C-alpha positions in Angstrom: 46.8 66.2 40.5 48.5 63.1 39.2 49.5 60.8 42.0 53.1 59.5 42.3 53.9 56.6 40.0 54.3 54.3 42.9 50.8 55.1 44.1 49.2 55.2 40.7 47.8 51.7 39.7 47.3 52.9 36.1 51.0 53.9 35.8 52.0 50.5 37.2 49.8 48.7 34.7 51.2 50.9 31.9 54.8 50.0 32.8 54.0 46.3 33.0 52.2 46.6 29.6 55.1 48.3 27.9 57.6 45.9 29.4 55.6 43.0 28.0 55.3 44.7 24.6 59.0 45.3 24.5 59.6 41.6 25.2 57.2 40.7 22.4 59.3 42.6 19.9 62.5 42.0 21.8 64.6 40.6 18.9 63.6 43.4 16.5 64.2 46.0 19.2 67.7 44.7 19.8 68.4 44.7 16.1 67.1 48.3 15.9 69.2 49.3 18.8 72.3 47.8 17.3 71.6 49.3 13.9 71.0 52.7 15.5 74.3 52.5 17.4 76.1 51.4 14.3 74.7 54.4 12.5 75.8 56.6 15.3 79.3 55.1 15.3 79.6 55.6 11.6 78.5 59.2 12.1 81.2 59.7 14.7 83.9 58.2 12.5 83.0 60.4 9.5 84.3 63.7 10.9 87.6 62.1 11.9 88.0 60.6 8.5 87.1 63.9 6.8 89.6 65.7 9.0 92.4 63.2 8.2 91.7 63.4 4.5 91.7 67.2 4.6 95.1 67.2 6.3 96.6 64.8 3.8 95.2 66.9 0.9 96.6 70.1 2.3 100.0 68.4 2.8 99.8 67.1 -0.8 100.2 63.6 0.5 98.3 60.5 -0.9 94.7 60.7 0.5 92.9 58.2 -1.8 92.4 55.6 1.0 90.8 58.2 3.4 88.6 59.7 0.7 87.3 56.2 -0.1 86.8 55.6 3.6 84.7 58.8 3.8 82.7 57.6 0.8 82.2 54.2 2.3 81.0 55.8 5.6 78.5 57.9 3.8 77.1 54.9 1.9 77.0 52.9 5.1 75.1 55.7 6.9 72.5 55.7 4.1 72.1 51.9 4.3 71.9 51.9 8.0 69.3 54.7 7.9 67.2 52.7 5.5 67.4 49.6 7.7 66.6 51.7 10.8 63.5 53.1 9.1 62.2 49.7 8.1 62.9 48.2 11.6 61.2 51.2 13.3 58.1 50.8 11.2 58.0 47.0 11.8 58.5 47.3 15.6 55.8 50.0 15.8 53.3 48.0 13.8 54.0 44.7 15.7 53.8 46.4 19.1 50.7 48.3 18.3 49.0 45.1 17.0 50.0 43.3 20.2 48.7 46.0 22.4 45.4 46.1 20.6 45.0 42.4 20.8 46.0 42.3 24.5 43.7 45.2 25.5 40.8 43.9 23.3 41.0 40.6 25.1 41.1 42.3 28.4 38.1 44.6 27.6 36.1 41.6 26.5 37.2 39.7 29.6 36.1 42.5 31.8 32.7 42.6 30.1 30.1 45.4 30.6 32.0 47.1 33.4 34.6 48.4 31.0 32.0 50.2 28.9 30.2 51.4 32.0 33.4 53.0 33.4 35.0 54.5 30.2 32.2 54.6 27.6 32.3 52.7 24.3 33.6 55.7 22.3 36.4 56.4 24.8 37.3 52.7 24.8 37.6 52.7 21.0 39.8 55.8 21.2 42.1 54.1 23.7 42.3 50.8 21.7 42.9 52.6 18.4 44.6 55.9 18.9 46.3 55.5 22.2 47.5 52.0 21.4 49.1 53.3 18.3 51.0 56.0 20.2 52.0 53.6 23.0 53.1 51.1 20.4 56.0 53.5 19.4 57.6 53.1 22.8 59.9 50.1 22.2 61.3 51.5 19.0 61.6 55.0 20.5 63.5 53.6 23.5 65.9 51.7 21.2 66.4 54.8 19.0 66.9 56.9 22.1 70.0 54.9 23.1 71.6 55.9 19.8 70.4 59.5 20.1 72.1 59.6 23.5 75.2 57.9 22.1 75.7 60.7 19.6 76.1 63.6 22.1 78.1 61.4 24.4 80.4 60.2 21.6 80.8 63.7 20.4 82.0 64.9 23.8 84.4 61.9 24.0 85.7 62.7 20.5 86.3 66.3 21.5 88.2 65.1 24.5 90.4 62.9 22.4 91.2 65.8 20.1 92.0 68.1 23.0 90.7 68.1 26.6 90.1 71.9 26.4 87.4 71.3 23.8 85.6 68.8 26.0 85.9 71.1 29.0 84.4 74.1 27.1 81.4 72.0 26.0 80.8 70.4 29.4 80.6 73.9 30.9 77.3 74.5 29.2 76.0 70.9 29.4 73.8 71.5 32.6 71.7 74.0 30.6 71.0 71.4 28.0 70.1 68.8 30.7 67.6 71.1 32.4 66.1 71.9 29.0 65.6 68.2 28.2 64.1 67.5 31.6 61.6 70.3 31.2 60.6 69.1 27.8 59.9 65.6 29.0 57.8 66.8 32.0 55.7 69.4 30.3 55.1 67.3 27.2 53.9 64.4 29.2 51.3 66.5 31.1 50.1 68.3 27.9 49.8 65.0 26.0 47.7 63.5 28.9 45.3 66.4 28.7 45.1 66.2 24.9 44.4 62.5 24.9 41.7 62.9 27.6 40.0 65.5 25.5 40.2 63.2 22.4 38.5 60.4 24.5 35.6 62.7 25.5 35.0 63.7 21.9 35.1 60.1 20.8 32.6 59.0 23.5 30.2 61.8 22.6 30.5 61.0 18.9 29.8 57.3 19.5 26.6 58.3 21.4 25.5 60.6 18.6 26.1 58.0 15.9 24.2 55.4 17.8 21.2 57.7 18.2 21.4 59.3 14.8 17.8 58.6 13.9 16.6 60.2 17.2 18.8 63.3 16.4 17.3 63.5 12.9 13.8 63.0 14.1 14.2 65.7 16.8 15.9 68.1 14.4 18.7 68.7 16.8 21.7 68.1 14.5 23.3 71.5 15.3 22.8 71.1 19.1 24.2 67.5 19.0 27.2 68.7 16.9 27.9 71.3 19.5 27.7 68.7 22.3 30.1 66.4 20.5 32.6 69.2 19.9 32.3 70.8 23.3 35.7 69.4 24.5 37.3 70.9 21.4 38.6 74.1 23.2 40.2 71.8 25.8 41.7 69.8 23.0 43.0 72.9 21.3 44.5 74.3 24.5 46.3 71.1 25.3 47.5 70.7 21.7 48.8 74.3 21.6 50.5 73.8 25.0 52.1 70.5 23.9 53.5 72.0 20.7 54.4 75.2 22.5 56.5 73.3 24.9 58.4 71.7 22.1 58.6 75.0 20.2 60.1 76.7 23.2 62.5 73.9 23.7 63.6 74.1 20.1 64.0 77.8 20.4 66.2 77.4 23.5 68.2 74.7 21.8 68.7 77.0 18.8 70.0 79.7 21.3 72.2 77.4 23.5 73.6 74.9 21.0 75.2 77.4 18.6 76.8 79.2 21.5 78.4 76.0 22.6 79.5 75.2 19.1 81.0 78.6 18.6 82.8 78.3 21.9 84.3 74.9 20.8 85.3 76.3 17.4 86.8 79.4 19.0 88.9 77.3 21.4 89.9 75.0 18.5 91.0 78.1 16.5 93.2 79.3 19.4 94.7 75.8 19.6 95.3 75.9 15.8 97.3 79.1 16.1 99.4 77.4 18.8 100.0 74.4 16.5 98.2 72.1 18.9 95.6 71.2 16.3 95.7 70.7 12.6 93.1 72.2 10.1 91.6 68.7 9.8 91.2 68.4 13.5 89.5 71.8 13.7 87.1 70.6 11.0 86.5 67.4 13.0 86.0 69.4 16.3 83.4 71.6 14.6 81.5 68.5 13.5 81.8 66.8 16.9 80.5 70.0 18.5 77.4 69.7 16.3 76.9 66.1 17.3 77.4 66.8 21.0 74.7 69.5 20.9 72.2 67.3 19.1 69.4 68.6 21.4 67.0 68.8 18.5 67.1 65.0 18.0 66.8 64.4 21.7 63.9 66.9 22.1 62.0 65.0 19.4 62.8 61.6 20.9 61.8 62.7 24.4 58.6 64.4 23.2 57.6 61.2 21.4 58.4 59.1 24.4 56.4 61.5 26.6 53.3 61.2 24.4 53.7 57.4 24.2 54.0 57.2 28.0 50.8 59.3 28.4 49.0 57.0 25.9 50.3 53.9 27.7 48.9 55.3 31.0 45.4 55.6 29.4 45.8 51.9 28.4 46.9 51.2 31.9 43.7 52.7 33.3 41.8 50.1 31.3 44.1 47.4 32.8 43.1 48.4 36.3 39.6 47.1 35.7 40.0 43.5 36.7 38.9 40.8 34.2 36.4 38.2 35.2 38.1 35.2 37.0 36.7 31.8 36.4 37.0 28.7 38.5 37.9 25.1 37.8 35.0 23.2 39.3 33.1 20.9 37.0 29.3 21.3 36.4 27.5 18.1 37.3 24.6 16.7 35.3 21.4 18.4 36.3 18.1 19.9 35.0 19.4 23.5 35.2 18.2 24.6 38.6 18.9 28.3 39.1 19.3 29.8 42.6 19.9 33.3 43.7 20.9 33.6 47.4 20.9 37.0 49.0 22.0 38.7 45.8 22.8 42.4 46.1 24.1 44.5 43.2 25.0 48.1 43.1 25.6 50.3 40.1 26.6 53.9 40.1 26.5 54.2 43.8 22.9 52.9 43.9 21.6 49.6 45.2 19.7 48.1 42.2 19.1 44.7 43.6 18.8 44.2 47.4 19.0 40.8 49.0 17.2 38.9 46.2 16.5 35.2 46.8 15.0 33.0 44.0 14.8 29.3 43.4 13.9 28.3 39.8 13.6 24.5 39.5 15.1 22.8 36.4 13.0 22.8 33.3 10.6 25.5 34.4 10.1 29.0 33.2 10.3 32.1 35.4 9.2 35.5 34.0 10.7 38.5 35.7 8.6 41.6 35.6 8.7 45.1 37.2 8.8 48.7 36.5 11.7 50.5 34.8 14.5 50.6 37.3 13.5 47.5 39.2 16.7 45.7 38.2 15.3 43.1 35.7 18.1 43.3 33.2 20.7 43.3 35.9 19.1 40.2 37.4 19.2 38.5 34.0 22.9 39.5 33.7 23.7 38.1 37.1 21.8 34.8 36.4 24.3 34.0 33.6 27.3 35.8 35.0 27.5 38.6 32.6 28.0 40.5 35.8 28.9 39.6 39.4 26.9 40.5 42.5 28.4 42.7 45.2 27.0 40.3 47.8 25.4 36.9 47.7 25.8 34.2 45.1 24.2 32.6 42.1 24.2 28.8 41.6 23.4 26.6 38.7 22.6 23.0 39.7 24.2 23.7 43.1 27.5 25.1 41.8 28.3 28.8 42.3 28.8 30.4 38.9 32.1 32.0 40.1 33.5 28.4 40.5 32.7 27.3 37.0 35.3 27.3 34.1 34.6 29.8 31.3 33.7 27.1 28.7 31.5 25.1 31.0 29.6 28.3 32.0 29.1 29.6 28.5 28.1 26.2 27.2 25.4 25.8 29.9 23.9 29.3 29.6 22.3 30.8 26.5 21.2 34.4 26.0 18.9 36.4 23.8 18.6 40.2 24.0 16.3 43.0 23.1 18.8 44.4 20.6 21.0 41.5 19.6 24.4 42.3 18.1 24.6 40.0 15.1 28.3 39.2 14.8 29.8 37.0 12.2 30.3 37.2 8.5 27.0 35.7 7.3 23.6 35.2 8.7 24.2 31.5 9.3 27.5 32.3 11.1 25.7 34.9 13.3 23.1 32.2 14.3 25.8 29.7 15.0 28.0 32.2 16.9 29.9 30.5 19.8 29.3 26.9 18.7 32.5 24.9 17.9 31.2 23.5 14.6 27.5 24.5 14.0 25.9 22.3 11.3 23.6 23.8 8.7 20.8 21.6 9.9 21.2 22.9 13.5 21.2 26.5 12.3 18.1 26.1 10.1 16.2 24.2 12.9 17.0 27.0 15.3 15.9 29.6 12.7 12.6 27.7 12.2 11.9 27.6 15.9 12.5 31.4 16.0 10.3 31.9 12.9 13.2 33.3 11.1 13.8 30.6 8.4 11.3 32.0 5.9 12.7 35.5 5.7 16.3 34.3 5.8 15.7 32.1 2.8 14.3 35.1 0.9 17.6 36.9 1.3 19.8 37.1 -1.8 22.1 34.3 -0.6 20.0 32.8 2.1 22.0 31.8 5.2 25.2 32.8 3.3 24.1 36.4 3.0 26.6 38.7 4.7 25.0 40.2 7.8 25.8 43.8 6.7 23.9 43.1 3.4 20.8 41.6 5.1 18.1 44.2 5.4 15.9 43.4 8.4 13.5 45.0 10.8 13.8 45.1 14.5 11.6 42.1 15.0 13.6 40.1 12.4 16.8 41.0 14.2 15.3 39.8 17.5 14.2 36.5 15.8 17.8 36.0 14.6 19.0 36.6 18.1 16.5 34.1 19.4 17.6 31.6 16.8 21.2 32.0 18.0 20.0 31.3 21.6 18.1 28.2 20.4 21.0 26.9 18.5 23.3 27.4 21.5 21.2 25.1 23.7 22.4 24.6 27.2 20.5 23.9 30.4 19.6 27.6 31.2 18.2 30.0 28.6 17.9 33.7 29.5 15.7 35.9 27.4 16.4 39.5 28.3 13.3 41.2 26.8 14.1 39.3 23.6 10.5 39.4 22.4 9.8 43.1 22.7 10.0 43.9 19.0 7.8 41.0 17.8 4.3 41.5 16.7 1.6 39.7 18.8 1.2 36.8 16.4 4.9 36.0 16.1 5.5 36.4 19.8 2.7 33.9 20.6 4.0 31.4 18.2 7.5 31.6 19.5 6.4 31.3 23.1 4.3 28.3 22.2 7.3 26.7 20.5 9.5 27.7 23.4 7.3 26.7 26.3 4.9 24.2 24.9 7.0 21.1 24.4 7.2 20.0 28.1 10.2 20.0 30.3 13.5 21.2 28.7 16.0 23.9 29.5 15.3 26.2 32.5 14.1 29.6 31.2 14.5 33.0 32.7 12.4 35.5 30.8 12.5 39.3 31.3 9.0 40.4 30.3 7.3 43.7 29.7 4.0 42.2 28.4 1.3 40.5 30.4 0.7 37.9 27.6 4.4 36.9 27.8 4.3 36.6 31.6 1.2 34.5 31.4 3.1 31.8 29.4 5.6 31.3 32.2 5.2 28.7 35.0 5.7 31.5 37.6 6.4 35.2 37.7 8.9 37.1 39.9 7.7 40.6 40.5 10.6 43.0 41.2 9.8 46.2 43.0 12.4 48.6 44.2 15.2 46.0 43.6 13.5 43.4 45.8 11.3 40.4 45.0 7.8 41.7 45.8 6.1 38.5 45.0 6.4 35.2 43.2 3.4 33.3 41.8 1.3 32.6 38.7 0.5 35.6 36.5 -3.2 35.1 36.9 -2.9 35.1 40.6 -0.8 38.2 40.8 -3.1 39.9 38.4 -5.6 40.3 41.2 -3.4 43.1 42.6 -3.9 46.5 41.1 -0.2 47.4 41.6 0.9 44.4 39.7 -1.5 45.2 36.8 0.0 48.7 36.8 3.4 47.3 36.0 2.0 46.5 32.5 0.4 49.9 32.1 -3.2 48.6 31.6 -6.0 46.9 33.4 -6.9 44.4 30.8 -7.8 40.8 31.7 -4.7 38.7 31.3 -6.7 36.0 29.5 -8.2 38.4 27.0 -6.7 38.5 23.5 -7.3 40.8 20.5 -8.2 39.6 17.1 -4.5 39.3 16.1 -3.7 37.2 19.2 -6.7 34.9 18.6 -5.5 34.3 15.0 -2.6 32.4 16.5 -4.7 29.4 17.0 -5.4 29.2 13.3 -3.1 28.3 10.4 -3.8 31.3 8.3 -1.4 33.7 10.1 1.8 34.6 8.3 4.6 33.9 10.7 6.7 36.6 9.1 4.0 39.2 9.3 5.1 42.3 11.2 3.2 45.2 12.6 4.4 48.7 12.6 6.6 48.0 15.6 8.3 45.0 13.9 8.9 47.0 10.7 10.9 49.6 12.6 14.6 49.3 12.4 16.1 47.7 15.5 17.4 50.1 18.1 14.5 52.6 18.7 11.7 50.1 18.3 11.9 48.6 21.7 9.2 48.9 24.3 9.5 52.4 25.8 9.7 50.7 29.2 12.5 48.5 28.1 15.7 49.7 29.7 17.7 46.7 28.6 21.1 47.1 27.1 22.6 45.6 24.0 24.3 42.3 23.6 25.9 41.5 26.9 26.4 45.1 27.9 24.2 44.9 30.9 25.5 47.5 33.3 22.8 48.2 35.7 22.4 51.6 34.1 19.1 50.4 32.7 17.4 51.6 35.8 16.2 55.1 36.0 17.6 56.2 39.3 14.6 58.5 39.8 12.1 55.9 38.9 10.5 54.6 42.1 7.0 53.8 43.2 5.1 56.4 45.0 6.0 55.0 48.4 9.5 53.9 47.5 8.6 50.2 47.3 7.6 50.0 51.0 3.8 49.7 50.5 2.1 46.7 52.2 1.5 43.6 50.2 -2.1 42.4 50.2 -2.7 38.9 51.6 -3.9 36.7 48.7 -3.7 33.3 50.4 -6.5 31.5 48.8 -5.0 28.0 48.5 -4.1 28.3 44.8 -0.7 29.9 45.1 1.0 26.6 45.8 0.8 25.6 42.1 4.1 27.3 41.3 7.4 25.5 42.1 9.4 28.7 41.8 10.1 30.2 45.1 11.5 33.5 46.2 11.8 35.7 49.2 11.3 39.4 49.6 14.6 40.0 51.3 13.8 42.8 53.8 10.5 44.0 52.5 8.7 42.8 55.7 6.2 40.4 54.2 5.9 36.7 55.1 7.9 34.7 52.6 5.5 31.8 52.9 2.4 33.7 51.7 1.8 31.5 48.8 1.7 33.6 45.7 3.4 36.5 47.4 6.7 34.9 48.3 
């Protein structure tokens, strides 16, 4: 059941949005309203002029002036109709474009929460289809004024001819009013159902297109098609109901309007026989009766407004999701120290992170590891404020991220993702995305650090190759994403499983380049491989949404449960032949294994639950994925005097272990 408008936040946002859209096209809306009223006025003058011309012709009196007046009114009506058509199209286009820009900025300002709540396909349907329907509202309202002026003017004109004519018409007016009210109410409800069904189809279609290779590989095209089109019966019922409402309204109008017109003409005929009206006045009265019963025009206008109002409400639902609010506090000079204090985050009614405390000194590298569902990607999102915690706070060099301005925060924090979205016209622009004026030298240096320069230069136009025309594997896409992060710079670099699609040789070379040059930016690294975690200064082991332990990788490796996180029991210091080749110069930095040759998207580590570029929602965790004992198993005491080597500290929250146990923080 739809709540009352006053208690419906989406309806309130929709009204505010439409008011702002109307103000944006206010001058054109006013011009459209005036032109429409002028056209209605000309239409109201034409029957009177025709009647007067007819009376003069019947009396054999000079009627040239009135005939020319009728011709002029017809020409004026044609001109005004053309201007009205142009203005309507212009206002609709401008308003739709404004709504799309406004909602797009809002969705990007909200961040991943918008896609989590509505789904990417439904969001696209709202920003494209619903925005176009809602964009017709200002022009429809302006035209509705003229549409109402026609019947009102017709009734007034009937009264000027003879009050009996107006009285006869007004006797049947309540029936028309009830008809119009029912049309508006029923059409709005049907349009809402129709648009919701459209959104569900769009969301399912977006999912199917994104996973098209999986569908083809599984041979489930028919099943997936059926899933996408499952809401089609609802769409059909809503559509039939919507057009049925308008059809019934039109049928009733056809029944009621002619009766009123006949009644007016009959009374006019009686008055003609009594010499109270002339033949021309009877003609004018018949035309005014048609104008006064212009229900067909009003039905169309009201139905269009009802659909536009339903579409605007769907846009208003997006507006109820608050955009991220930034502060004004400056970021002092600092090494990039990252602190998480009592951070708790919930997604989908489940607590993904529970009271996490971490302290990452500036210039150090912390690897975050854990089973699927432990909250690694959500922690990475919180660390750079791609998401906000439900409790606790995240600080960078002592300043809470919520208090930092947008530009200062984004300039200080760089990201690389498992499946980077390479935005921008060319490869070079994709690498320099977000930089005010990236120089070619900076872009190439970042690409060399990410071992992407060689394959980029082999592209048809090198760094000027359009991204869409640049064939690349999953590993090459990740290297371009890493290059973008390196070009960005900043004091905090967050790699959210950004090495998962690289072959062992390339991964080792990139980690050497990233971590082997001494102190630099602070690095937070979500890792799924033991070799990657071994490169970090310290490892934070997440288990059940809490910090199970913090320490060096080789120290934590003594624990069987920690080794189980990586799915093998290999010695962390052992390397295969490919890994050992890193130490030589004969390895091709652009060589890729089968994993790297796979197209990005399905090539990630099967344990990687990270989302795409920035869309970290917390849904990366399998809600059913827990350790056998739910994360409450006792932590072995590994205090051997070596755990104090790590400067990264953390506490377990409420897991019950001593936070000062060296490697097991």
